[in-house]
C-alpha positions in Angstrom: 104.4 71.4 24.4 102.1 69.2 26.6 102.7 68.7 30.3 103.6 65.1 29.7 106.6 66.4 27.7 107.8 68.3 30.8 107.7 65.3 33.2 110.2 62.5 33.5 109.5 59.9 36.1 112.7 58.6 37.7 111.3 56.2 40.3 108.1 55.2 42.2 108.0 53.8 45.7 104.7 52.4 47.2 104.6 53.6 50.8 101.2 52.1 51.7 98.7 49.8 50.0 96.2 49.2 52.7 92.9 51.1 52.4 94.1 53.1 49.4 97.5 53.6 47.7 100.1 56.0 48.9 103.1 56.5 46.6 106.3 58.5 46.6 107.5 59.6 43.1 110.8 61.1 42.1 110.7 62.9 38.9 112.2 65.7 36.8 110.1 68.7 35.8 111.0 71.1 33.0 110.5 74.6 34.3 109.2 77.5 32.2 112.8 78.6 31.6 113.7 75.3 30.0 115.8 73.9 32.9 115.1 70.5 34.5 114.4 70.4 38.3 114.5 67.2 40.4 111.4 66.9 42.5 109.7 64.4 44.8 106.0 64.2 45.7 103.7 61.8 47.6 100.3 61.0 46.0 97.3 59.4 47.6 95.2 57.4 45.2 91.8 56.6 46.4 90.0 56.5 43.1 87.6 59.0 41.6 84.2 59.8 43.2 80.9 61.5 42.8 78.7 63.8 44.9 75.2 65.1 44.6 72.9 67.8 46.0 69.2 66.6 46.1 66.8 69.6 46.0 63.1 70.2 46.1 62.6 73.4 44.2 59.0 74.0 45.2 59.6 73.6 49.0 63.1 75.1 48.8 64.6 72.1 50.5 67.9 70.2 50.2 69.0 66.8 51.5 72.3 66.6 53.4 73.8 63.9 55.7 75.6 63.9 59.0 78.4 61.4 59.7 81.6 60.9 61.6 84.8 61.7 59.8 87.9 60.8 61.8 90.3 63.0 59.8 88.1 66.0 60.5 87.9 65.0 64.2 91.6 64.8 64.7 91.9 68.3 63.1 89.7 69.9 65.6 86.1 69.3 64.4 84.5 67.9 67.5 81.1 67.1 65.8 79.6 65.1 63.0 80.3 66.5 59.6 77.4 67.8 57.5 77.9 66.7 53.8 76.2 66.1 50.5 75.9 62.4 49.7 79.0 61.1 48.0 81.0 58.0 47.3 83.8 56.5 45.2 83.0 55.2 41.7 84.4 51.7 42.2 84.8 51.2 38.5 81.2 52.3 37.7 80.2 55.3 35.6 79.6 58.5 37.7 75.8 58.7 37.1 75.1 55.0 38.0 77.3 55.2 41.1 75.8 58.4 42.5 72.3 57.1 42.1 73.2 54.0 44.1 75.1 56.0 46.7 72.3 58.4 47.1 69.8 55.6 47.9 72.3 53.9 50.2 73.0 57.0 52.2 69.7 58.8 52.2 67.0 56.3 51.2 65.9 58.6 48.3 65.6 56.9 44.9 66.4 59.7 42.4 65.0 59.4 38.8 67.2 61.9 37.0 70.5 63.5 37.9 72.6 66.1 36.1 76.3 66.5 36.2 77.3 70.2 36.6 81.1 69.9 36.7 84.1 67.9 38.0 87.0 69.1 40.1 90.2 68.0 41.8 89.5 68.6 45.5 93.1 68.4 46.9 95.5 68.3 43.9 98.6 68.9 45.9 98.5 65.4 47.2 95.3 63.5 46.3 94.6 62.2 42.8 90.8 62.0 43.2 88.6 63.8 40.6 85.1 64.4 42.0 82.1 64.5 39.7 79.4 66.9 40.9 75.7 66.3 40.4 72.3 67.8 41.2 69.0 66.0 41.2 65.4 66.9 42.0 63.5 64.9 44.6 60.0 64.8 46.2 59.2 63.5 49.6 57.5 60.4 48.1 60.8 59.4 46.4 62.2 58.1 49.7 62.3 54.3 49.3 64.2 53.4 52.4 65.9 54.7 55.6 69.3 55.2 54.2 72.1 55.2 56.8 75.0 54.0 54.6 76.8 50.7 54.8 77.3 49.4 58.3 80.0 47.0 57.2 82.1 50.0 56.1 81.6 51.7 59.4 79.0 54.2 58.1 76.3 55.5 60.5 74.7 58.3 58.5 71.8 60.5 59.5 69.7 62.3 56.9 69.1 66.0 57.2 66.4 67.9 55.2 66.8 71.6 55.5 65.9 74.8 53.6 68.5 76.2 51.2 68.5 79.4 53.3 69.3 77.5 56.5 72.0 75.5 54.7 73.7 78.6 53.4 73.4 80.1 56.9 75.2 77.1 58.3 78.0 77.6 55.8 78.4 81.3 56.8 78.5 80.3 60.5 81.1 77.6 60.0 78.7 74.7 60.8 79.0 73.2 57.3 82.7 72.9 56.6 82.8 70.2 53.9 84.2 71.7 50.6 82.1 69.7 48.2 78.9 70.5 50.1 79.7 74.2 50.1 80.4 74.2 46.4 77.1 72.4 45.7 75.1 74.8 47.9 76.6 77.8 46.3 75.8 76.4 42.9 72.2 75.8 44.0 71.9 79.4 45.3 73.1 80.8 42.0 71.4 78.4 39.5 68.5 76.5 41.1 66.8 78.6 43.7 65.7 82.1 43.0 66.3 84.6 45.8 63.6 85.0 48.3 61.9 88.4 47.8 60.4 90.5 50.5 56.8 91.8 50.2 58.1 95.3 49.3 60.4 93.9 46.6 57.5 91.9 45.2 55.1 94.9 45.4 57.2 98.0 44.8 54.2 100.3 44.6 52.8 99.2 48.0 54.7 101.8 50.0 
């Protein structure tokens, strides 16, 4: 039995249709024991999105951004949020959209990107599915200043940092954005080999 066979929608109410769409849905859900239970949930539909970690394997660098996020601010984050570049798909395919978003936010024009997975970031209330990408860059790939779209209220600063410093910022609670933490952990596991000490590289030297 598929999940669609276990859900019966009884009614949908649009609570807000301003920036995105907030709905309240009343439905019946068939539980594992076969009984039907009446439930009600609110869902926030902002469309699907994409995010990317730009990395320089040779110099062990990554590109991140800093920007103001009001929801994070009102929940106690009194600072700009450090993030990987990201944006909504706006009816484009994920690869096309993330390339355009990357140049808009960071100024870097990436040639090739690779999708590594997709994930629901807050499935208890938000419908968004986020497509995760990685892409290699070189300093000469910067074609503009970036900064985002001023008409959309964006005021984005570009941050180039080492993978080690980025992971340290995660451990110290400086980087708190979930998608960025996921991308940095992926990079640590699959892109950047661990830094070896001199003794590790030369075991017979001692």
